[in-house]
VOBAVEX-166766 format. One record per residue (C-alpha): residue in one letter; x, y, z. Coordinates in nm, 3 decimals, m for minus. Layout:
REC:a:X:Y:Z
...
END
This chain:
REC:x:m3.343:4.301:m4.338
REC:x:m3.608:4.561:m4.429
REC:x:m3.747:4.555:m4.074
REC:x:m3.423:4.708:m3.949
REC:x:m3.457:4.993:m4.199
REC:x:m3.801:5.073:m4.056
REC:x:m3.664:5.072:m3.701
REC:x:m3.400:5.328:m3.788
REC:x:m3.643:5.589:m3.912
REC:x:m3.763:5.502:m4.261
REC:x:m4.088:5.692:m4.334
REC:x:m4.403:5.485:m4.330
REC:x:m4.738:5.593:m4.469
REC:x:m4.961:5.728:m4.188
REC:x:m5.267:5.811:m4.392
REC:x:m5.233:6.193:m4.353
REC:x:m5.306:6.406:m4.659
REC:x:m5.054:6.658:m4.794
REC:x:m5.274:6.952:m4.688
REC:x:m5.300:6.814:m4.334
REC:x:m4.921:6.767:m4.320
REC:x:m4.869:7.126:m4.435
REC:x:m5.102:7.252:m4.166
REC:x:m4.934:7.038:m3.900
REC:x:m4.591:7.166:m4.000
REC:x:m4.694:7.523:m3.919
REC:x:m4.664:7.448:m3.545
REC:x:m4.349:7.386:m3.343
REC:x:m4.469:7.071:m3.158
REC:x:m4.336:6.748:m3.316
REC:x:m4.530:6.424:m3.278
REC:x:m4.280:6.143:m3.220
REC:x:m4.506:5.895:m3.394
REC:x:m4.479:6.093:m3.715
REC:x:m4.113:6.185:m3.683
REC:x:m3.895:6.147:m3.991
REC:x:m3.594:6.023:m3.797
REC:x:m3.507:5.792:m3.508
REC:x:m3.325:6.088:m3.352
REC:x:m3.629:6.317:m3.367
REC:x:m3.737:6.206:m3.020
REC:x:m3.458:6.417:m2.872
REC:x:m3.603:6.730:m3.019
REC:x:m3.965:6.700:m2.916
REC:x:m4.095:7.028:m2.771
REC:x:m4.323:6.927:m2.486
REC:x:m4.441:7.280:m2.379
REC:x:m4.693:7.520:m2.528
REC:x:m4.529:7.723:m2.803
REC:x:m4.544:8.100:m2.844
REC:x:m4.456:8.275:m3.165
REC:x:m4.194:8.547:m3.136
REC:x:m4.088:8.811:m3.386
REC:x:m3.771:9.014:m3.412
REC:x:m3.980:9.315:m3.314
REC:x:m4.079:9.186:m2.968
REC:x:m3.919:9.416:m2.715
REC:x:m3.739:9.250:m2.424
REC:x:m3.856:9.319:m2.071
REC:x:m3.659:9.577:m1.879
REC:x:m3.460:9.436:m1.585
REC:x:m3.370:9.622:m1.267
REC:x:m2.998:9.680:m1.245
REC:x:m2.839:9.540:m0.927
REC:x:m2.484:9.548:m0.792
REC:x:m2.288:9.220:m0.820
REC:x:m2.136:9.274:m0.474
REC:x:m2.474:9.307:m0.311
REC:x:m2.590:8.980:m0.462
REC:x:m2.282:8.791:m0.329
REC:x:m2.326:8.926:0.024
REC:x:m2.691:8.823:0.027
REC:x:m2.600:8.464:m0.074
REC:x:m2.334:8.432:0.197
REC:x:m2.566:8.565:0.466
REC:x:m2.842:8.323:0.362
REC:x:m2.605:8.022:0.370
REC:x:m2.477:8.108:0.721
REC:x:m2.825:8.149:0.864
REC:x:m2.942:7.817:0.707
REC:x:m2.638:7.627:0.841
REC:x:m2.679:7.755:1.196
REC:x:m3.051:7.679:1.209
REC:x:m3.028:7.327:1.059
REC:x:m2.727:7.234:1.275
REC:x:m2.907:7.341:1.590
REC:x:m3.216:7.142:1.502
REC:x:m3.012:6.824:1.425
REC:x:m2.817:6.850:1.755
REC:x:m3.139:6.893:1.949
REC:x:m3.295:6.585:1.792
REC:x:m2.989:6.373:1.870
REC:x:m2.979:6.483:2.234
REC:x:m3.351:6.429:2.288
REC:x:m3.375:6.086:2.114
REC:x:m3.027:5.951:2.190
REC:x:m2.994:5.845:1.826
REC:x:m2.671:5.676:1.710
REC:x:m2.512:5.898:1.447
REC:x:m2.281:5.623:1.311
REC:x:m2.392:5.527:0.958
REC:x:m2.387:5.152:0.872
REC:x:m2.375:5.069:0.503
REC:x:m2.536:4.735:0.402
REC:x:m2.377:4.562:0.105
REC:x:m2.627:4.323:m0.042
REC:x:m2.488:3.978:m0.108
REC:x:m2.172:3.990:0.105
REC:x:m2.111:3.779:0.415
REC:x:m2.260:4.046:0.644
REC:x:m2.590:4.030:0.459
REC:x:m2.854:3.788:0.581
REC:x:m2.990:3.741:0.232
REC:x:m2.871:3.512:m0.048
REC:x:m2.511:3.580:m0.145
REC:x:m2.450:3.767:m0.468
REC:x:m2.250:3.640:m0.765
REC:x:m1.985:3.911:m0.723
REC:x:m1.631:3.776:m0.677
REC:x:m1.298:3.929:m0.590
REC:x:m1.099:3.679:m0.795
REC:x:m0.921:3.807:m1.103
REC:x:m1.086:3.697:m1.426
REC:x:m0.852:3.582:m1.700
REC:x:m0.992:3.642:m2.045
REC:x:m0.828:3.423:m2.308
REC:x:m0.855:3.572:m2.655
REC:x:m0.535:3.452:m2.822
REC:x:m0.437:3.085:m2.791
REC:x:m0.181:3.082:m3.070
REC:x:0.110:3.051:m2.827
REC:x:m0.047:2.751:m2.652
REC:x:m0.133:2.586:m2.981
REC:x:0.214:2.629:m3.133
REC:x:0.365:2.466:m2.826
REC:x:0.122:2.171:m2.806
REC:x:0.053:2.099:m3.174
REC:x:0.378:1.895:m3.218
REC:x:0.240:1.641:m2.967
REC:x:m0.080:1.579:m3.168
REC:x:m0.089:1.329:m3.456
REC:x:m0.335:1.231:m3.727
REC:x:m0.428:0.862:m3.746
REC:x:m0.557:0.680:m4.055
REC:x:m0.727:0.344:m4.006
REC:x:m0.736:0.118:m4.315
REC:x:m0.958:m0.190:m4.303
REC:x:m1.132:m0.435:m4.534
REC:x:m1.509:m0.440:m4.532
REC:x:m1.738:m0.699:m4.684
REC:x:m2.020:m0.551:m4.892
REC:x:m2.296:m0.695:m5.108
REC:x:m2.225:m0.659:m5.479
REC:x:m2.473:m0.549:m5.742
REC:x:m2.567:m0.911:m5.821
REC:x:m2.579:m1.020:m5.457
REC:x:m2.227:m1.160:m5.426
REC:x:m1.999:m1.055:m5.140
REC:x:m1.717:m0.820:m5.225
REC:x:m1.424:m0.690:m5.025
REC:x:m1.379:m0.315:m5.019
REC:x:m1.100:m0.113:m4.861
REC:x:m1.225:0.148:m4.618
REC:x:m1.041:0.436:m4.453
REC:x:m1.129:0.640:m4.147
REC:x:m0.949:0.926:m3.976
REC:x:m0.884:1.015:m3.616
REC:x:m0.633:1.181:m3.389
REC:x:m0.386:1.085:m3.119
REC:x:m0.165:1.234:m2.848
REC:x:0.203:1.151:m2.800
REC:x:0.232:1.061:m2.430
REC:x:0.577:0.905:m2.406
REC:x:0.865:0.719:m2.563
REC:x:1.140:0.476:m2.477
REC:x:1.447:0.362:m2.667
REC:x:1.242:0.153:m2.909
REC:x:0.898:0.305:m2.952
REC:x:0.686:0.618:m2.947
REC:x:0.362:0.580:m2.748
REC:x:0.038:0.744:m2.861
REC:x:m0.302:0.742:m2.688
REC:x:m0.623:0.757:m2.890
REC:x:m0.980:0.627:m2.883
REC:x:m1.050:0.258:m2.922
REC:x:m1.306:0.332:m3.194
REC:x:m1.035:0.512:m3.397
REC:x:m0.826:0.193:m3.433
REC:x:m1.098:m0.070:m3.410
REC:x:m1.096:m0.341:m3.682
REC:x:m0.786:m0.187:m3.841
REC:x:m0.583:m0.392:m4.087
REC:x:m0.319:m0.119:m4.091
REC:x:m0.264:0.210:m3.908
REC:x:m0.072:0.512:m4.035
REC:x:0.035:0.804:m3.817
REC:x:0.107:1.151:m3.956
REC:x:0.322:1.392:m3.753
REC:x:0.356:1.771:m3.730
REC:x:0.610:1.774:m4.018
REC:x:0.365:1.578:m4.239
REC:x:0.590:1.270:m4.230
REC:x:0.408:0.938:m4.186
REC:x:0.491:0.607:m4.021
REC:x:0.326:0.270:m3.967
REC:x:0.189:0.201:m3.619
REC:x:0.068:m0.104:m3.430
REC:x:m0.199:m0.138:m3.162
REC:x:m0.031:m0.205:m2.827
REC:x:m0.345:m0.236:m2.618
REC:x:m0.713:m0.141:m2.613
REC:x:m0.983:m0.080:m2.355
REC:x:m1.322:m0.090:m2.531
REC:x:m1.513:m0.020:m2.208
REC:x:m1.337:0.317:m2.168
REC:x:m1.290:0.378:m2.543
REC:x:m0.913:0.407:m2.507
REC:x:m0.625:0.256:m2.699
REC:x:m0.246:0.280:m2.716
REC:x:m0.062:0.258:m3.048
REC:x:0.314:0.247:m3.087
REC:x:0.553:0.362:m3.359
REC:x:0.905:0.224:m3.391
REC:x:1.159:0.497:m3.325
REC:x:1.381:0.347:m3.595
REC:x:1.117:0.430:m3.858
REC:x:1.131:0.802:m3.779
REC:x:1.381:1.045:m3.931
REC:x:1.590:1.283:m3.724
REC:x:1.389:1.583:m3.849
REC:x:1.065:1.425:m3.725
REC:x:1.215:1.333:m3.388
REC:x:1.329:1.692:m3.339
REC:x:0.990:1.832:m3.447
REC:x:0.760:1.625:m3.225
REC:x:0.693:1.668:m2.853
REC:x:0.546:1.468:m2.565
REC:x:0.224:1.617:m2.426
REC:x:0.197:1.725:m2.062
REC:x:m0.089:1.567:m1.868
REC:x:m0.310:1.791:m1.653
REC:x:m0.561:1.727:m1.375
REC:x:m0.925:1.696:m1.472
REC:x:m1.054:1.650:m1.115
REC:x:m1.024:2.022:m1.043
REC:x:m1.206:2.143:m1.354
REC:x:m1.473:2.407:m1.309
REC:x:m1.765:2.484:m1.536
REC:x:m1.682:2.791:m1.744
REC:x:m1.307:2.730:m1.768
REC:x:m1.164:2.793:m2.117
REC:x:m1.085:2.488:m2.331
REC:x:m0.889:2.429:m2.651
REC:x:m0.947:2.128:m2.876
REC:x:m0.688:2.010:m3.130
REC:x:m0.743:1.727:m3.374
REC:x:m0.761:1.598:m3.729
REC:x:m1.109:1.733:m3.805
REC:x:m1.271:1.564:m4.107
REC:x:m0.931:1.417:m4.196
REC:x:m0.815:1.750:m4.342
REC:x:m0.526:1.788:m4.097
REC:x:m0.482:1.943:m3.756
REC:x:m0.719:2.224:m3.663
REC:x:m0.804:2.417:m3.348
REC:x:m1.132:2.510:m3.181
REC:x:m1.198:2.687:m2.851
REC:x:m1.474:2.695:m2.594
REC:x:m1.539:2.635:m2.226
REC:x:m1.608:2.347:m1.991
REC:x:m1.986:2.321:m2.027
REC:x:m2.030:2.046:m1.767
REC:x:m1.836:1.779:m1.581
REC:x:m1.919:1.418:m1.492
REC:x:m2.172:1.381:m1.773
REC:x:m2.290:1.021:m1.823
REC:x:m2.290:0.940:m2.194
REC:x:m2.363:0.605:m2.359
REC:x:m2.209:0.534:m2.700
REC:x:m2.238:0.185:m2.855
REC:x:m2.358:0.035:m2.524
REC:x:m2.058:0.179:m2.337
REC:x:m2.136:0.436:m2.065
REC:x:m1.861:0.680:m1.968
REC:x:m1.832:0.980:m1.738
REC:x:m1.710:1.264:m1.958
REC:x:m1.633:1.635:m1.981
REC:x:m1.885:1.834:m2.186
REC:x:m1.748:2.125:m2.389
REC:x:m1.878:2.361:m2.655
REC:x:m1.542:2.361:m2.836
REC:x:m1.630:2.206:m3.173
REC:x:m1.545:1.835:m3.183
REC:x:m1.608:1.698:m3.530
REC:x:m1.545:1.362:m3.701
REC:x:m1.168:1.311:m3.705
REC:x:m1.119:1.497:m3.375
REC:x:m1.163:1.170:m3.183
REC:x:m0.849:1.085:m2.990
REC:x:m0.722:1.443:m2.999
REC:x:m0.648:1.666:m2.702
REC:x:m0.873:1.889:m2.493
REC:x:m0.643:2.144:m2.327
REC:x:m0.655:2.402:m2.052
REC:x:m0.495:2.746:m2.077
REC:x:m0.165:2.606:m1.948
REC:x:m0.144:2.377:m2.251
REC:x:m0.201:2.067:m2.037
REC:x:m0.415:1.778:m2.158
REC:x:m0.732:1.766:m1.948
REC:x:m0.929:1.532:m2.174
REC:x:m0.920:1.304:m2.475
REC:x:m1.179:1.412:m2.731
REC:x:m1.420:1.128:m2.788
REC:x:m1.754:1.215:m2.946
REC:x:m2.013:1.481:m3.016
REC:x:m2.389:1.496:m2.990
REC:x:m2.523:1.556:m3.339
REC:x:m2.879:1.669:m3.398
REC:x:m3.052:1.929:m3.610
REC:x:m3.166:2.109:m3.294
REC:x:m2.839:2.083:m3.100
REC:x:m2.519:2.288:m3.120
REC:x:m2.198:2.295:m2.920
REC:x:m2.214:1.967:m2.729
REC:x:m1.891:1.770:m2.747
REC:x:m1.746:1.517:m2.505
REC:x:m1.398:1.427:m2.384
REC:x:m1.270:1.149:m2.156
REC:x:m1.127:1.312:m1.840
REC:x:m0.750:1.262:m1.834
REC:x:m0.748:1.177:m1.462
REC:x:m0.985:0.886:m1.534
REC:x:m0.787:0.779:m1.840
REC:x:m0.439:0.789:m1.682
REC:x:m0.451:0.459:m1.486
REC:x:m0.601:0.279:m1.786
REC:x:m0.332:0.424:m2.013
REC:x:m0.060:0.307:m1.771
REC:x:m0.205:m0.043:m1.771
REC:x:m0.225:m0.055:m2.151
REC:x:0.136:0.062:m2.186
REC:x:0.267:m0.214:m1.960
REC:x:0.055:m0.485:m2.123
REC:x:0.259:m0.750:m2.302
REC:x:0.133:m1.037:m2.510
REC:x:0.245:m1.371:m2.369
REC:x:0.429:m1.637:m2.567
REC:x:0.213:m1.874:m2.766
REC:x:0.323:m2.173:m2.556
REC:x:0.195:m2.003:m2.238
REC:x:m0.119:m1.847:m2.383
REC:x:m0.450:m1.901:m2.205
REC:x:m0.760:m2.068:m2.345
REC:x:m1.123:m2.032:m2.236
REC:x:m1.273:m2.335:m2.409
REC:x:m1.586:m2.216:m2.591
REC:x:m1.731:m2.199:m2.939
REC:x:m1.947:m1.899:m3.007
REC:x:m2.100:m1.656:m3.253
REC:x:m2.118:m1.278:m3.241
REC:x:m2.444:m1.113:m3.142
REC:x:m2.437:m0.784:m3.332
REC:x:m2.655:m0.480:m3.267
REC:x:m2.891:m0.585:m3.548
REC:x:m2.926:m0.942:m3.418
REC:x:m2.972:m0.809:m3.065
REC:x:m3.258:m0.584:m3.179
REC:x:m3.436:m0.864:m3.365
REC:x:m3.400:m1.142:m3.107
REC:x:m3.399:m0.926:m2.793
REC:x:m3.059:m1.060:m2.686
REC:x:m2.762:m0.880:m2.528
REC:x:m2.477:m0.776:m2.758
REC:x:m2.180:m1.009:m2.707
REC:x:m2.071:m1.369:m2.779
REC:x:m2.343:m1.633:m2.783
REC:x:m2.193:m1.958:m2.650
REC:x:m2.294:m2.240:m2.884
REC:x:m2.073:m2.516:m2.741
REC:x:m1.827:m2.582:m2.458
REC:x:m1.500:m2.777:m2.471
REC:x:m1.515:m3.057:m2.214
REC:x:m1.308:m3.030:m1.898
REC:x:m1.166:m2.687:m1.979
REC:x:m1.195:m2.345:m1.815
REC:x:m1.541:m2.229:m1.924
REC:x:m1.720:m2.557:m1.846
REC:x:m1.545:m2.595:m1.510
REC:x:m1.643:m2.238:m1.413
REC:x:m2.012:m2.308:m1.485
REC:x:m2.057:m2.123:m1.815
REC:x:m2.336:m2.283:m2.019
REC:x:m2.432:m2.309:m2.384
REC:x:m2.682:m2.028:m2.449
REC:x:m2.503:m1.779:m2.225
REC:x:m2.394:m1.450:m2.382
REC:x:m2.046:m1.332:m2.279
REC:x:m2.046:m0.952:m2.245
REC:x:m1.737:m0.867:m2.034
REC:x:m1.386:m0.995:m1.963
REC:x:m1.229:m0.853:m1.646
REC:x:m1.461:m0.554:m1.676
REC:x:m1.381:m0.489:m2.043
REC:x:m1.677:m0.492:m2.281
REC:x:m1.674:m0.790:m2.514
REC:x:m1.879:m0.779:m2.834
REC:x:m1.703:m1.020:m3.069
REC:x:m1.482:m1.329:m3.067
REC:x:m1.205:m1.096:m3.185
REC:x:m1.247:m0.885:m2.869
REC:x:m1.218:m1.200:m2.659
REC:x:m0.903:m1.318:m2.837
REC:x:m0.745:m0.977:m2.789
REC:x:m0.796:m0.998:m2.413
REC:x:m0.674:m1.358:m2.393
REC:x:m0.343:m1.277:m2.564
REC:x:m0.234:m1.093:m2.250
REC:x:m0.329:m1.378:m2.016
REC:x:m0.126:m1.680:m1.916
REC:x:m0.265:m2.025:m1.853
REC:x:m0.363:m2.047:m1.487
REC:x:m0.458:m1.678:m1.458
REC:x:m0.786:m1.614:m1.277
REC:x:m1.026:m1.376:m1.451
REC:x:m1.384:m1.256:m1.413
REC:x:m1.616:m1.319:m1.706
REC:x:m1.962:m1.162:m1.714
REC:x:m2.234:m1.358:m1.892
REC:x:m2.597:m1.275:m1.957
REC:x:m2.815:m1.581:m1.886
REC:x:m3.176:m1.618:m1.989
REC:x:m3.407:m1.696:m1.698
REC:x:m3.781:m1.706:m1.761
REC:x:m3.741:m1.498:m2.076
REC:x:m3.528:m1.229:m1.907
REC:x:m3.149:m1.198:m1.931
REC:x:m2.964:m1.159:m1.603
REC:x:m2.595:m1.064:m1.560
REC:x:m2.378:m1.317:m1.372
REC:x:m2.008:m1.275:m1.288
REC:x:m1.814:m1.602:m1.326
REC:x:m1.471:m1.663:m1.170
REC:x:m1.266:m1.855:m1.428
REC:x:m0.922:m2.015:m1.406
REC:x:m0.793:m2.014:m1.762
REC:x:m0.669:m2.332:m1.929
REC:x:m0.371:m2.375:m2.164
REC:x:m0.428:m2.329:m2.533
REC:x:m0.233:m2.654:m2.587
REC:x:m0.499:m2.840:m2.383
REC:x:m0.747:m2.794:m2.665
REC:x:m0.821:m3.126:m2.834
REC:x:m0.887:m3.116:m3.205
END
């Protein structure tokens, strides 16, 4: 910080000897380059100096009457006004000039140039969001995902290890039996158990009601009977806003379980709308904001200044050279998917549908090595059942089910549990043709699970 000291007037060596400085100080002119203070510039004497002594006698002035001076000024002003007025009138009469003055305001609608950025709308500056936060915080929950993960042991053997991850969720509704919470699909993916923590720090077990991997959305439910009266009186249902009318520069508030430490709040603005972002081979149109969205914020709420949910926090762009780029799923895009997930019901086992394939998962690593699409590689078909009759072949890679991204056999089973035998669905497969994979949509009438022959 020494550079700042120099700027504010610290003396620097200028190579002038002490005798030269003494000689220079004998004059009244101050050189700003050699000034001892930043403020010395205000006192620079630009004119030629003259030395005065107390013995210099002042010049004698002629005494004049004050009244005479005033009369002279008035007479001069009258004469000047009459002369200038006469000249102006003569010019107007001779030239026919229009005396009406027209003022040109640059940038308004009357101007023929490019419009200015000036606006007559009232600007609302939001500096204190504590009232909004206190009202909305009871509708935000923390979610803990517990799963088992297989790892390689020290001696090469496989070991099972419990793994926990944290996220957030938004309470969007309830009925007589359950509380409904929306979150990101990646928050609850592969969960063996899910725990929800509420505003009063009470926890409850939750179950996944439905997921949409292609939009990174999921609905989890909590039984009302598992919640105490104090929790039920403390929590609230969030109010949904409208993300289609968002404008760049609008204030935003993000609430979520950052880093798993508990609920926290960050603020910012809408940095951009309709951004196309691809995460894990899923491309979404999202809201970009500079409100900090950190690990654990996923599934939390992005709010406007009315306290309405305008987005579901999803991800952030992390890089050593990047700051303030977070993304949220627009609530207007998410709403119809949420409604569909809420109404989804698993069918009875006796009516459950069956596709009729055997397959293996093509992970990201396998895809990179073998240049194959991520999905389910079909190794074998069950004769005379849905997949074979629709024209699916061994060697195809299933990547979507009714538009939902499919990466694993588990993803496929999750979609099939909501389908009845006889339902018609669209399955997207990637088929290799001359060394290149091409997407094909297949119309499939699902078979009964009981039709499977062992």
